[in-house]
Every structure is written in C-alpha cells, then in structure tokens.
ROLUMMAR-692208 format. One record per residue (C-alpha): x, y, z; residue number from 1. Coordinates in nm, 4 decimals, always signed. Layout:
% residues N
{{X,Y,Z},NUM};
...
***
This chain:
% residues 505
{{+0.6328,-1.0132,+1.5192},1};
{{+0.3344,-1.2126,+1.5944},2};
{{-0.0271,-1.0776,+1.5030},3};
{{-0.2527,-0.9822,+1.7840},4};
{{-0.6172,-0.9068,+1.8264},5};
{{-0.8259,-0.7440,+2.0474},6};
{{-1.1421,-0.8966,+2.1376},7};
{{-1.4045,-0.6797,+2.3553},8};
{{-1.7684,-0.9127,+2.4178},9};
{{-2.0611,-0.7584,+2.6227},10};
{{-2.2216,-0.9827,+2.8280},11};
{{-2.5408,-0.9736,+2.9591},12};
{{-2.4971,-1.0045,+3.3059},13};
{{-2.3175,-0.7055,+3.5677},14};
{{-2.4705,-0.7787,+3.8964},15};
{{-2.3826,-1.1570,+3.9800},16};
{{-1.9898,-1.2022,+4.0262},17};
{{-2.0434,-1.5567,+3.9872},18};
{{-2.1579,-1.5625,+3.6315},19};
{{-1.9042,-1.3000,+3.4876},20};
{{-1.6779,-1.4352,+3.6720},21};
{{-1.7315,-1.7919,+3.5285},22};
{{-1.7039,-1.6337,+3.1582},23};
{{-1.3907,-1.4297,+3.2024},24};
{{-1.2167,-1.8081,+3.3721},25};
{{-1.3527,-1.9535,+3.0885},26};
{{-1.1506,-1.7245,+2.8218},27};
{{-0.8444,-1.7577,+3.0504},28};
{{-0.8382,-2.1548,+2.9706},29};
{{-0.7068,-2.0885,+2.6476},30};
{{-0.3154,-2.0614,+2.6582},31};
{{-0.1702,-1.7593,+2.4948},32};
{{-0.5009,-1.4995,+2.5474},33};
{{-0.4519,-1.2133,+2.8222},34};
{{-0.7580,-1.0826,+2.9754},35};
{{-0.6363,-0.7479,+3.0571},36};
{{-1.0060,-0.6152,+3.2291},37};
{{-1.3129,-0.6869,+3.3125},38};
{{-1.5651,-0.4258,+3.3568},39};
{{-1.8936,-0.5345,+3.5584},40};
{{-2.2023,-0.2418,+3.5485},41};
{{-2.4784,-0.3218,+3.7604},42};
{{-2.7006,-0.0340,+3.6404},43};
{{-2.6539,-0.1735,+3.3140},44};
{{-2.6151,-0.5216,+3.4358},45};
{{-2.3475,-0.6303,+3.1514},46};
{{-2.0104,-0.6788,+3.1974},47};
{{-1.7853,-0.6019,+2.9541},48};
{{-1.4178,-0.8208,+2.9232},49};
{{-1.1191,-0.7227,+2.6994},50};
{{-0.8522,-0.9466,+2.5700},51};
{{-0.5695,-1.0168,+2.3578},52};
{{-0.4021,-1.2836,+2.1391},53};
{{-0.2760,-1.4369,+1.8477},54};
{{-0.6008,-1.4868,+1.6172},55};
{{-0.6656,-1.8548,+1.6389},56};
{{-0.6466,-1.8053,+2.0269},57};
{{-0.8211,-1.5260,+2.0747},58};
{{-1.1010,-1.6872,+1.8305},59};
{{-1.0938,-1.9719,+2.0600},60};
{{-1.1374,-1.7750,+2.3745},61};
{{-1.4544,-1.6270,+2.2302},62};
{{-1.5811,-1.9589,+2.1629},63};
{{-1.5572,-2.0524,+2.5295},64};
{{-1.6861,-1.7036,+2.6747},65};
{{-2.0344,-1.7434,+2.4594},66};
{{-2.0392,-2.0690,+2.5243},67};
{{-2.0648,-2.0453,+2.8892},68};
{{-2.3018,-1.6820,+2.8297},69};
{{-2.5348,-1.9272,+2.6803},70};
{{-2.5343,-2.1665,+2.9743},71};
{{-2.6352,-1.9062,+3.2787},72};
{{-2.7467,-1.6449,+3.1489},73};
{{-3.1339,-1.6619,+3.0717},74};
{{-3.2231,-1.3372,+2.8770},75};
{{-3.6480,-1.3685,+2.9565},76};
{{-3.4881,-1.2614,+3.3321},77};
{{-3.2543,-0.9931,+3.2210},78};
{{-3.2990,-0.6388,+3.3176},79};
{{-3.0284,-0.3745,+3.3239},80};
{{-3.0045,-0.0229,+3.1183},81};
{{-2.7947,-0.1160,+2.8501},82};
{{-2.9644,-0.2041,+2.5192},83};
{{-2.8931,-0.5423,+2.4651},84};
{{-3.0183,-0.8986,+2.2321},85};
{{-2.8115,-1.1717,+2.3449},86};
{{-2.6211,-1.3363,+2.6694},87};
{{-2.3283,-1.2572,+2.4649},88};
{{-2.4896,-0.9531,+2.3333},89};
{{-2.1550,-0.8328,+2.0858},90};
{{-1.8227,-0.9735,+1.9946},91};
{{-1.6472,-0.7340,+1.8283},92};
{{-1.2490,-0.8246,+1.6743},93};
{{-0.9797,-0.5450,+1.6632},94};
{{-0.7206,-0.5715,+1.4944},95};
{{-0.4132,-0.4522,+1.7329},96};
{{-0.0492,-0.5041,+1.5317},97};
{{+0.0205,-0.6915,+1.2465},98};
{{-0.3179,-0.7872,+1.1440},99};
{{-0.5680,-0.6020,+0.8876},100};
{{-0.9533,-0.5511,+0.9500},101};
{{-1.0248,-0.7756,+0.6462},102};
{{-0.8405,-1.0670,+0.8063},103};
{{-1.0323,-1.0215,+1.1280},104};
{{-1.3433,-1.0048,+0.9523},105};
{{-1.2629,-1.3715,+0.8388},106};
{{-1.2200,-1.4545,+1.2295},107};
{{-1.5766,-1.2925,+1.2602},108};
{{-1.7402,-1.5427,+1.0522},109};
{{-1.5099,-1.8669,+1.1623},110};
{{-1.6659,-1.8048,+1.4957},111};
{{-1.9997,-1.7501,+1.4194},112};
{{-2.0116,-2.0309,+1.1887},113};
{{-1.8526,-2.2393,+1.4842},114};
{{-2.1003,-2.0649,+1.7662},115};
{{-2.4339,-2.1227,+1.5439},116};
{{-2.3375,-2.4751,+1.4380},117};
{{-2.1785,-2.5773,+1.7793},118};
{{-2.4069,-2.4182,+2.0396},119};
{{-2.7054,-2.3671,+1.8630},120};
{{-2.7241,-2.0137,+1.9023},121};
{{-2.8246,-1.7308,+1.6523},122};
{{-2.5425,-1.5247,+1.5183},123};
{{-2.5728,-1.1801,+1.3268},124};
{{-2.2278,-1.0320,+1.1731},125};
{{-2.2061,-0.6487,+1.1615},126};
{{-1.9755,-0.3614,+1.1213},127};
{{-1.7039,-0.4336,+0.8343},128};
{{-1.7818,-0.8236,+0.8930},129};
{{-2.1654,-0.7440,+0.8279},130};
{{-2.3273,-0.9567,+0.4674},131};
{{-2.5771,-0.7117,+0.3801},132};
{{-2.5903,-0.2965,+0.4789},133};
{{-2.8309,-0.3188,+0.6821},134};
{{-2.6609,-0.4737,+0.9076},135};
{{-2.3756,-0.3047,+0.9485},136};
{{-2.4982,-0.1135,+1.2551},137};
{{-2.5182,-0.2963,+1.5691},138};
{{-2.8142,-0.0905,+1.6786},139};
{{-3.0124,-0.1551,+1.3827},140};
{{-2.9561,-0.5235,+1.4067},141};
{{-3.0524,-0.4696,+1.8011},142};
{{-3.3843,-0.2732,+1.7334},143};
{{-3.6662,-0.3070,+1.9741},144};
{{-3.3983,-0.5821,+2.2052},145};
{{-3.4283,-0.8870,+2.2990},146};
{{-3.8308,-0.8913,+2.3639},147};
{{-3.8707,-0.7961,+1.9864},148};
{{-3.6098,-1.0161,+1.8497},149};
{{-3.7999,-1.3604,+2.0398},150};
{{-4.1173,-1.2766,+1.8613},151};
{{-3.9791,-1.1978,+1.5302},152};
{{-3.6598,-1.4263,+1.4121},153};
{{-3.9029,-1.7150,+1.3598},154};
{{-4.1497,-1.5012,+1.1076},155};
{{-3.9495,-1.2341,+0.9692},156};
{{-3.6844,-1.3183,+0.6615},157};
{{-3.5492,-0.9855,+0.8203},158};
{{-3.4362,-1.1445,+1.1374},159};
{{-3.2806,-1.4543,+0.9505},160};
{{-2.9299,-1.5289,+1.1084},161};
{{-2.6261,-1.5426,+0.9075},162};
{{-2.5582,-1.8397,+1.1115},163};
{{-2.7548,-2.0821,+1.3581},164};
{{-3.1147,-2.1557,+1.4109},165};
{{-3.3643,-1.9137,+1.3789},166};
{{-3.5797,-1.9616,+1.6570},167};
{{-3.6678,-1.7749,+2.0124},168};
{{-3.4069,-1.8961,+2.2803},169};
{{-3.3450,-1.7899,+2.6405},170};
{{-3.0131,-1.7003,+2.5351},171};
{{-3.1030,-1.4482,+2.2476},172};
{{-2.8729,-1.3987,+2.0026},173};
{{-2.5460,-1.2942,+1.9321},174};
{{-2.3709,-1.0050,+1.7660},175};
{{-2.0210,-1.0884,+1.6197},176};
{{-1.7880,-0.8337,+1.4088},177};
{{-1.4819,-0.6485,+1.2885},178};
{{-1.4176,-0.3053,+1.4163},179};
{{-1.1417,-0.0219,+1.4492},180};
{{-1.0915,+0.0354,+1.7928},181};
{{-1.3903,+0.1522,+2.0199},182};
{{-1.3515,+0.3614,+2.3145},183};
{{-1.6264,+0.3071,+2.5812},184};
{{-1.6373,+0.6352,+2.7465},185};
{{-1.9001,+0.7675,+3.0157},186};
{{-1.9791,+1.1361,+3.1856},187};
{{-2.1066,+1.1819,+3.5048},188};
{{-2.3342,+1.5073,+3.5576},189};
{{-2.4456,+1.6793,+3.8920},190};
{{-2.8099,+1.5816,+3.8462},191};
{{-2.9610,+1.2543,+3.8918},192};
{{-3.2041,+1.3527,+3.5754},193};
{{-3.1944,+1.0522,+3.3193},194};
{{-3.4241,+1.2878,+3.1013},195};
{{-3.1652,+1.5417,+3.1132},196};
{{-2.8701,+1.3052,+3.0356},197};
{{-3.0842,+1.1326,+2.7369},198};
{{-3.1341,+1.4876,+2.5643},199};
{{-2.7975,+1.5663,+2.5986},200};
{{-2.6600,+1.2049,+2.3728},201};
{{-2.9272,+1.3023,+2.1183},202};
{{-2.7275,+1.5888,+2.0841},203};
{{-2.3777,+1.4844,+2.0773},204};
{{-2.4642,+1.1615,+1.9037},205};
{{-2.4279,+1.1108,+1.5387},206};
{{-2.7774,+0.9591,+1.4673},207};
{{-2.9500,+1.2750,+1.5802},208};
{{-2.7084,+1.5050,+1.3952},209};
{{-2.4468,+1.4996,+1.6836},210};
{{-2.0945,+1.4024,+1.6254},211};
{{-1.9637,+1.1525,+1.3278},212};
{{-1.8297,+0.8330,+1.4821},213};
{{-2.0587,+0.9030,+1.8153},214};
{{-2.2877,+0.6767,+1.9724},215};
{{-2.4794,+0.7971,+2.2947},216};
{{-2.7182,+0.7216,+2.5355},217};
{{-2.8731,+0.8728,+2.8534},218};
{{-2.8785,+0.6497,+3.1733},219};
{{-2.9179,+0.6899,+3.5222},220};
{{-2.6317,+0.5072,+3.7270},221};
{{-2.6146,+0.5341,+4.0774},222};
{{-2.8442,+0.7826,+4.0966},223};
{{-2.6635,+0.9888,+3.8465},224};
{{-2.7323,+1.1124,+3.5579},225};
{{-2.4737,+0.9715,+3.2712},226};
{{-2.4283,+1.0217,+2.9132},227};
{{-2.2849,+0.6991,+2.7850},228};
{{-2.0863,+0.7163,+2.4455},229};
{{-1.9005,+0.4832,+2.2396},230};
{{-1.6439,+0.6928,+2.0377},231};
{{-1.6077,+0.4407,+1.6990},232};
{{-1.2951,+0.6711,+1.5707},233};
{{-1.1461,+0.8720,+1.7596},234};
{{-0.8653,+0.9547,+1.5491},235};
{{-1.1502,+1.1088,+1.3355},236};
{{-1.3757,+1.2680,+1.6039},237};
{{-1.1110,+1.2908,+1.8901},238};
{{-1.2120,+1.2777,+2.2718},239};
{{-1.1661,+1.5875,+2.3592},240};
{{-1.4074,+1.7130,+2.1214},241};
{{-1.6721,+1.4839,+2.2171},242};
{{-1.5791,+1.6140,+2.6253},243};
{{-1.6431,+1.9499,+2.5034},244};
{{-1.9704,+1.9376,+2.3061},245};
{{-2.1215,+1.7467,+2.6126},246};
{{-1.9872,+1.9854,+2.8586},247};
{{-2.1323,+2.2885,+2.6608},248};
{{-2.4943,+2.0646,+2.5922},249};
{{-2.4652,+2.0426,+2.9575},250};
{{-2.4321,+2.3955,+3.0564},251};
{{-2.7273,+2.4884,+2.8745},252};
{{-2.9081,+2.3351,+3.1628},253};
{{-2.7416,+2.4347,+3.4507},254};
{{-2.5605,+2.1118,+3.4844},255};
{{-2.1605,+2.0327,+3.4367},256};
{{-1.9549,+1.7364,+3.4302},257};
{{-1.8206,+1.5946,+3.7459},258};
{{-1.6531,+1.2705,+3.6316},259};
{{-1.5863,+1.0213,+3.3372},260};
{{-1.5328,+0.7026,+3.3003},261};
{{-1.3693,+0.4717,+3.1041},262};
{{-1.4890,+0.1221,+2.9942},263};
{{-1.1914,-0.0975,+2.8878},264};
{{-0.8768,+0.0434,+2.7465},265};
{{-0.7796,+0.3284,+2.5605},266};
{{-0.5042,+0.3739,+2.2684},267};
{{-0.2622,+0.5776,+2.4033},268};
{{-0.2527,+0.8349,+2.1130},269};
{{-0.6012,+0.9218,+2.2265},270};
{{-0.4834,+1.0481,+2.5375},271};
{{-0.1840,+1.2021,+2.3836},272};
{{-0.4199,+1.4188,+2.1348},273};
{{-0.6184,+1.5305,+2.4496},274};
{{-0.2586,+1.6438,+2.5968},275};
{{-0.1954,+1.7929,+2.2636},276};
{{-0.5170,+1.9738,+2.2601},277};
{{-0.5962,+2.1174,+2.6018},278};
{{-0.2246,+2.2093,+2.6807},279};
{{-0.2154,+2.3869,+2.3430},280};
{{+0.1578,+2.2465,+2.2967},281};
{{+0.2362,+2.3351,+1.9464},282};
{{+0.4540,+2.1472,+1.7724},283};
{{+0.4216,+1.8360,+2.0263},284};
{{+0.5829,+1.5250,+1.9526},285};
{{+0.5185,+1.1932,+2.1005},286};
{{+0.9217,+1.1414,+2.1194},287};
{{+0.8953,+1.4665,+2.3755},288};
{{+0.7132,+1.1953,+2.5914},289};
{{+1.0150,+1.0707,+2.8199},290};
{{+0.8785,+0.6767,+2.8568},291};
{{+0.8269,+0.6579,+2.4818},292};
{{+1.1071,+0.7909,+2.4054},293};
{{+1.3077,+0.5477,+2.6268},294};
{{+1.1247,+0.2593,+2.4417},295};
{{+1.2336,+0.3313,+2.1249},296};
{{+1.6032,+0.3589,+2.2371},297};
{{+1.5513,+0.0917,+2.4158},298};
{{+1.3794,-0.1055,+2.1046},299};
{{+1.6734,-0.0348,+1.8906},300};
{{+1.4621,+0.1731,+1.6419},301};
{{+1.5587,+0.6104,+1.7649},302};
{{+1.7050,+0.6064,+1.4230},303};
{{+1.4809,+0.4085,+1.2044},304};
{{+1.6918,+0.1523,+0.9101},305};
{{+1.6111,+0.0069,+0.6266},306};
{{+1.8777,-0.2400,+0.6304},307};
{{+1.7312,-0.5420,+0.8568},308};
{{+1.4507,-0.5771,+0.5942},309};
{{+1.6684,-0.5372,+0.3090},310};
{{+1.9209,-0.7943,+0.4518},311};
{{+1.6275,-1.0286,+0.4996},312};
{{+1.4689,-0.9721,+0.0958},313};
{{+1.8816,-1.0238,-0.0141},314};
{{+1.8684,-1.3931,+0.1674},315};
{{+1.8546,-1.7196,-0.0228},316};
{{+1.5372,-1.8074,+0.1010},317};
{{+1.2007,-1.7670,-0.0906},318};
{{+1.0399,-1.5123,+0.1521},319};
{{+1.0301,-1.2547,+0.2594},320};
{{+0.9916,-1.1957,-0.1679},321};
{{+0.8317,-0.9711,-0.4004},322};
{{+0.4647,-0.9475,-0.2503},323};
{{+0.6379,-0.8490,+0.0738},324};
{{+0.8537,-0.5547,-0.1065},325};
{{+0.5660,-0.4392,-0.2573},326};
{{+0.4085,-0.4144,+0.0164},327};
{{+0.6450,-0.2189,+0.1308},328};
{{+0.6564,-0.0060,-0.1103},329};
{{+0.3444,+0.1020,-0.0576},330};
{{+0.3775,+0.1358,+0.3205},331};
{{+0.6406,+0.4274,+0.2069},332};
{{+0.4121,+0.5681,-0.0327},333};
{{+0.1339,+0.5930,+0.2009},334};
{{+0.4238,+0.7115,+0.4754},335};
{{+0.5158,+1.0184,+0.2319},336};
{{+0.1292,+1.0842,+0.1773},337};
{{+0.0638,+1.1224,+0.5711},338};
{{+0.4286,+1.3017,+0.6381},339};
{{+0.3673,+1.5729,+0.3352},340};
{{+0.0234,+1.6215,+0.5277},341};
{{+0.1499,+1.6266,+0.8738},342};
{{+0.3410,+1.8883,+0.7036},343};
{{+0.0414,+2.0758,+0.6223},344};
{{-0.2312,+2.0333,+0.8964},345};
{{-0.1692,+2.3547,+1.1967},346};
{{+0.0281,+2.5537,+0.9214},347};
{{-0.1191,+2.8961,+0.8920},348};
{{-0.0421,+2.9214,+0.5357},349};
{{-0.2528,+2.6320,+0.4488},350};
{{-0.5604,+2.6652,+0.7372},351};
{{-0.8077,+2.7048,+0.4347},352};
{{-0.6804,+2.3543,+0.3714},353};
{{-0.6714,+2.2324,+0.7383},354};
{{-0.9759,+1.9848,+0.7263},355};
{{-0.8971,+1.8067,+0.4017},356};
{{-0.4767,+1.7567,+0.5113},357};
{{-0.6528,+1.6298,+0.8037},358};
{{-0.8134,+1.3403,+0.6438},359};
{{-0.5653,+1.2563,+0.4268},360};
{{-0.3207,+1.2423,+0.6998},361};
{{-0.5637,+0.9862,+0.8706},362};
{{-0.6181,+0.8295,+0.5920},363};
{{-0.2810,+0.7412,+0.4757},364};
{{-0.1932,+0.6346,+0.8044},365};
{{-0.4210,+0.3726,+0.8510},366};
{{-0.3049,+0.2412,+0.4518},367};
{{+0.0361,+0.2703,+0.5726},368};
{{-0.0688,+0.0238,+0.8670},369};
{{-0.2318,-0.2183,+0.6927},370};
{{+0.0118,-0.2073,+0.4018},371};
{{+0.2693,-0.2667,+0.6415},372};
{{+0.0942,-0.5845,+0.7932},373};
{{+0.0372,-0.7566,+0.4293},374};
{{+0.4499,-0.7730,+0.4299},375};
{{+0.4075,-1.0747,+0.7124},376};
{{+0.0920,-1.1881,+0.5390},377};
{{+0.1855,-1.1932,+0.1661},378};
{{+0.5039,-1.4039,+0.3332},379};
{{+0.2898,-1.6046,+0.5518},380};
{{+0.0349,-1.6797,+0.2137},381};
{{+0.3462,-1.8189,+0.0088},382};
{{+0.4737,-2.0244,+0.3097},383};
{{+0.1269,-2.2220,+0.3540},384};
{{+0.1220,-2.3118,-0.0282},385};
{{+0.4897,-2.4329,+0.0402},386};
{{+0.3799,-2.6544,+0.3644},387};
{{+0.0746,-2.8099,+0.1571},388};
{{+0.3102,-2.8781,-0.1356},389};
{{+0.5632,-3.0321,+0.1297},390};
{{+0.3176,-3.2235,+0.3162},391};
{{+0.3004,-3.5960,+0.2143},392};
{{+0.0317,-3.6957,+0.4812},393};
{{-0.2352,-3.5570,+0.2650},394};
{{-0.4188,-3.7519,-0.0026},395};
{{-0.4886,-3.6422,-0.3540},396};
{{-0.8055,-3.5089,-0.3071},397};
{{-0.7617,-3.3479,+0.0205},398};
{{-0.3882,-3.1967,-0.1056},399};
{{-0.6007,-3.0486,-0.3912},400};
{{-0.8430,-2.8663,-0.2065},401};
{{-0.5929,-2.6996,+0.0320},402};
{{-0.3895,-2.6143,-0.2451},403};
{{-0.6736,-2.4361,-0.4117},404};
{{-0.7305,-2.2710,-0.0858},405};
{{-0.3934,-2.1453,+0.0157},406};
{{-0.3958,-2.0242,-0.3630},407};
{{-0.6718,-1.8194,-0.3396},408};
{{-0.5153,-1.6724,-0.0091},409};
{{-0.1938,-1.5811,-0.1705},410};
{{-0.3945,-1.4213,-0.4284},411};
{{-0.6255,-1.2117,-0.2151},412};
{{-0.3102,-1.0592,-0.0219},413};
{{-0.1287,-0.9121,-0.3349},414};
{{-0.4707,-0.7947,-0.4681},415};
{{-0.5459,-0.6198,-0.1123},416};
{{-0.2173,-0.4223,-0.1574},417};
{{-0.2881,-0.3134,-0.5275},418};
{{-0.5929,-0.1195,-0.4099},419};
{{-0.4486,+0.0107,-0.1048},420};
{{-0.1322,+0.1513,-0.3629},421};
{{-0.3885,+0.2714,-0.5763},422};
{{-0.5664,+0.4569,-0.2554},423};
{{-0.2097,+0.5894,-0.1414},424};
{{-0.1347,+0.7635,-0.4435},425};
{{-0.4962,+0.9322,-0.4829},426};
{{-0.3935,+1.0299,-0.1359},427};
{{-0.0383,+1.1340,-0.2052},428};
{{-0.1831,+1.3034,-0.5477},429};
{{-0.4065,+1.5146,-0.3363},430};
{{-0.1874,+1.6278,-0.0565},431};
{{+0.0858,+1.7367,-0.3764},432};
{{-0.1775,+1.9616,-0.4911},433};
{{-0.3569,+2.0968,-0.2102},434};
{{-0.0388,+2.0331,+0.0617},435};
{{+0.2780,+2.2348,+0.1907},436};
{{+0.4619,+2.3313,-0.1260},437};
{{+0.7634,+2.2616,+0.0187},438};
{{+0.6297,+1.8977,+0.0457},439};
{{+0.4877,+1.8530,-0.2958},440};
{{+0.7755,+1.6400,-0.4495},441};
{{+0.7999,+1.4042,-0.1305},442};
{{+0.3977,+1.2987,-0.1942},443};
{{+0.4884,+1.2725,-0.6006},444};
{{+0.7642,+1.0472,-0.4721},445};
{{+0.4830,+0.8767,-0.2776},446};
{{+0.2379,+0.8374,-0.6122},447};
{{+0.5485,+0.6928,-0.8137},448};
{{+0.5993,+0.4342,-0.5310},449};
{{+0.2646,+0.3734,-0.5075},450};
{{+0.2585,+0.2826,-0.8970},451};
{{+0.5489,+0.0501,-0.8252},452};
{{+0.3795,-0.1053,-0.5334},453};
{{+0.0702,-0.1544,-0.7422},454};
{{+0.2736,-0.3203,-1.0475},455};
{{+0.4620,-0.5792,-0.8191},456};
{{+0.2235,-0.6724,-0.6364},457};
{{+0.0074,-0.7105,-0.9573},458};
{{+0.2696,-0.9563,-1.1209},459};
{{+0.1510,-1.1825,-0.7935},460};
{{-0.1963,-1.1437,-0.8427},461};
{{-0.1633,-1.3345,-1.2070},462};
{{+0.0877,-1.5928,-1.1666},463};
{{-0.1357,-1.6835,-0.8509},464};
{{-0.4192,-1.6830,-1.0696},465};
{{-0.2683,-1.9078,-1.3211},466};
{{-0.2542,-2.1957,-1.0829},467};
{{-0.6327,-2.1290,-0.9358},468};
{{-0.8776,-2.3953,-1.0449},469};
{{-1.1728,-2.1576,-1.0005},470};
{{-1.1060,-1.9744,-1.3309},471};
{{-1.3942,-1.7163,-1.2587},472};
{{-1.2445,-1.6058,-0.9966},473};
{{-0.8841,-1.5676,-1.1596},474};
{{-1.0564,-1.3972,-1.4658},475};
{{-1.1976,-1.1886,-1.2149},476};
{{-0.8869,-1.1027,-1.0318},477};
{{-0.7636,-1.0239,-1.3613},478};
{{-1.0126,-0.7657,-1.4816},479};
{{-0.9738,-0.5850,-1.1156},480};
{{-0.6128,-0.5813,-1.1655},481};
{{-0.5964,-0.3680,-1.4895},482};
{{-0.8669,-0.1370,-1.4293},483};
{{-0.6454,-0.0677,-1.1073},484};
{{-0.3123,-0.0431,-1.2817},485};
{{-0.4584,+0.2172,-1.5098},486};
{{-0.6426,+0.4387,-1.2472},487};
{{-0.2795,+0.4251,-1.0337},488};
{{-0.1278,+0.4921,-1.3424},489};
{{-0.2615,+0.8161,-1.4623},490};
{{-0.2599,+0.9034,-1.0702},491};
{{+0.0789,+0.8717,-1.0025},492};
{{+0.1538,+1.0842,-1.3254},493};
{{-0.1005,+1.3603,-1.2234},494};
{{+0.1130,+1.3733,-0.8605},495};
{{+0.4166,+1.4656,-1.0748},496};
{{+0.3061,+1.7283,-1.2788},497};
{{+0.1362,+1.8876,-0.9861},498};
{{+0.4774,+1.8491,-0.7944},499};
{{+0.6472,+1.9927,-1.0983},500};
{{+0.4367,+2.2913,-1.1739},501};
{{+0.3825,+2.3975,-0.7982},502};
{{+0.7735,+2.3484,-0.7550},503};
{{+0.8494,+2.5578,-1.0864},504};
{{+1.0906,+2.3280,-1.2267},505};
***
C-alpha cells in the first residue's frame, strides 16, 4: 500500500480569489496529488489548502505552492486578523498512512532546504522537525509577526533561519515542519465583542492554563465574535471537551455558541469520539456504524488473518525479511497493550486508574501505527541497497556514496523499531500492573513480543553497522542497541512476574 502524506499550508491571502486560486492551481499541476479543500477566510486574510499524495509528490506540490505565493503576496501590504510571518506562513506535513512522523521530518527538511536555496525564502523548521527546542512552537517562531521579523532577521542571531537568507524580503519567512493531525475548529458566539471572545480563548488555550493541546485566539469575523482554535492532539484533548469548556466559559458572560466551523478536514475518529460522548452510547464500537462495517466487509478484512503476511514472508524473496517481521512483532506487542488498556478504560472497577489507562491506550495506538508502517519501511530500505548494488550506471565514487546513504537508512529503520518496541514493552508492563486483571497475561505476552521485536531489529542494526563506513555512527548505533535491549529485557521480565502474581499462578 502506497504511503500517503497530508500537507496543509496556510497562505497569507484570503481575499483575492485570483491569488489563492493561482496557488491552488500550482499545487494541482503535480501528478498524483489530490487537493481536497481550499478554505479562504477574508477576515483572517488567509487561505488553508489541504492536499494529499505520495511523499515525493506532496513535497513537489508544496514547493510549487510556496513559489507562487512568494511571487504574488507582499507582506508589506498584508493585513488580517490572523498572525502571520510570511506569504506561505506555515507548511506542515502530516503522516496519513504507511509513513511515520520521523519520515515526515525528512520531507520537511528536504523542502526547507530547496525553498531556501532555490526561492531565496527564509525557512524555519518547527514541530517534530525543529532544530532547537525554542522553535518547536509555531507561535514562538512567529512572535511579533512579519513586522518584527523583518526588523530583526538580519541582526538578531536568534532569528537566523534554518535555510535561506537572513534578510528581510516582502514575502517574509516560511515555517515548515511535521506534526500529528491538527483540527482547525472555530466556534461563533452570539456577540460582536471580540474582547469577550479573546477572554474565553485565554481560558481555553493551554498557554494560559487551559486545555492541553489547544491553541486559541478571539477574533471578530463577519461581525460575530469567534473563538478560533487549533486542536493539536484530538485524541488526548477530544473535540467535545473543548466544545463544552467554551460553552461554560461563554455562559458566564451570558453568551452561547451559535455555530461551529471546520477549516479543512477532520479525522473520522474525532467525530466518532464526539458521538460516543454526546450520545452516551456505552459500549460503542466502530463496527456498529453501518458504512464502516460495510467497508471492512468489502475489503475482505471483517475477520483479520495473518495468513497473507506469513505467506509473503515464506516466499523465496529477500523482502519482507527479519526486519519486517520484527516490526510486525513490535506492532502486535503494542496492540496487546492497547487491548488491555481498552478493557480497563470505562470499567467501574478500574475507575481510579482510568486516566493512566487512557494514556496507555493512546500511546500504544500511536506506537502500533508507527511499527506497522515500519514493516514496509524496512523492506523498502533493503530494496534500496539492492538497487544501488545492481545499478551499473553509477561510477565507483557515486555508488559508494549511494550505498552509504542507503545503509544509513537500512540501519535507522530497525533502530527505530528497537526504540518503539522498548516503549511498547513499558506500556505493556504498566497496564499489566494497573489494568484489568483478566488482561494482565495478555499485556505480559505483549511485553514478551516487544522483547522479541527488539532483539530481532537489533540484529539488523548490528549487521548494517558492519557495512557502514561512518564508524562513529556505527558505534553509536551498537551502544544504543545494547542499552535498549538490556532495558527491554528487564521490563518484559517484570511484566511476566506482575501477571503471574496478579493471576495467582
């Protein structure tokens, strides 16, 4: 299955259809990219374009959009409600399917380098791609907006871009990064008082003591007070919790929510979670939604079976091999931890550990997805090595460089599997200790699987380190693997002992 990436660049023009239309058209010119949404807001003077495609295609489409925005948008003449620092203000990559956040970091850095060198745009990396802690937050990079940036960029070392020239230009700077899925969600109030909207936003946003994973500002949009929000992790801070907090904060001023607005796309899970909460259906499973059940039936996965993967592994081909199997094993370990947590959350008997179990549930789900993606990543990494070895068009020097780069990737993928497997083992141990006693042995099996995954992936790291010409990096890999394996061995043994004790056998 082809990896898919979502890109959601924000452009500093929402009032001229010819401008933001030209940007969207430039993105559409890249084959394989689908533009799903173009949301223009004249009050914010900002357009958000959502598109999806294969990683390389998405990078190219983002570059084309940034190029046109640079040529058409002059920040010296831009005014709008929303903070901004550049013509293309922010450009995040979001993993959708078959790709990890770490891989999206690579896409962000590749795009940033190209934009800086070919377009002469100052680029700052943020989120998971940030090169320094103070640049992880978009708000911190954008502090003072374009006006302060153009005063400081040439003289203040803290403003030195990651790529591109440190000089003020009318297209400003672009912030490029990688992040989880973000929901842009706005709530309108029965008032025309922007100050009240900002007071409510201040109570809700995390930076002012509100809800974690919520960014919020108050605006006046089309004569109506708006609480504008970005929900940066809807699984940790669900949309219904945000909605209810805004409702309560508004009520103290005698206000009510009149309508909600969604900018761009939203994951199906966020809506299902809201339905569960508001309708109070307990238990409620995704398979109870008719269309979802039909999708599973039509895809032939109503009764999941490991047989296809097992058969592919058994074939007389070099991939998928031990690295992919290690990743699959790690994904199963995380799945068991997730299952045990799911059997704990919502049970009255375990109400006192519900919050901790909920964290295990969310973290195990994220790790399971990353390890599942690593199944194909490991196979692809080895195929790249084979492709370089078989390529007779490369000169000796070029082949050596290409082989070194491919070997680095082939070692980094299983190293990440070892790290994630250690994390899965820790989650399994945690839920074996606090979770539903009837699932304690399942969690322990998860920890055992995590150790097996780490051991298997560790072998791949070691074998690739032998071929690596960068001996310092090879040594770093081996040292980290040894430390991780010692840790996961201890954790898995503790999980087994905990399950044995709780099970009374």
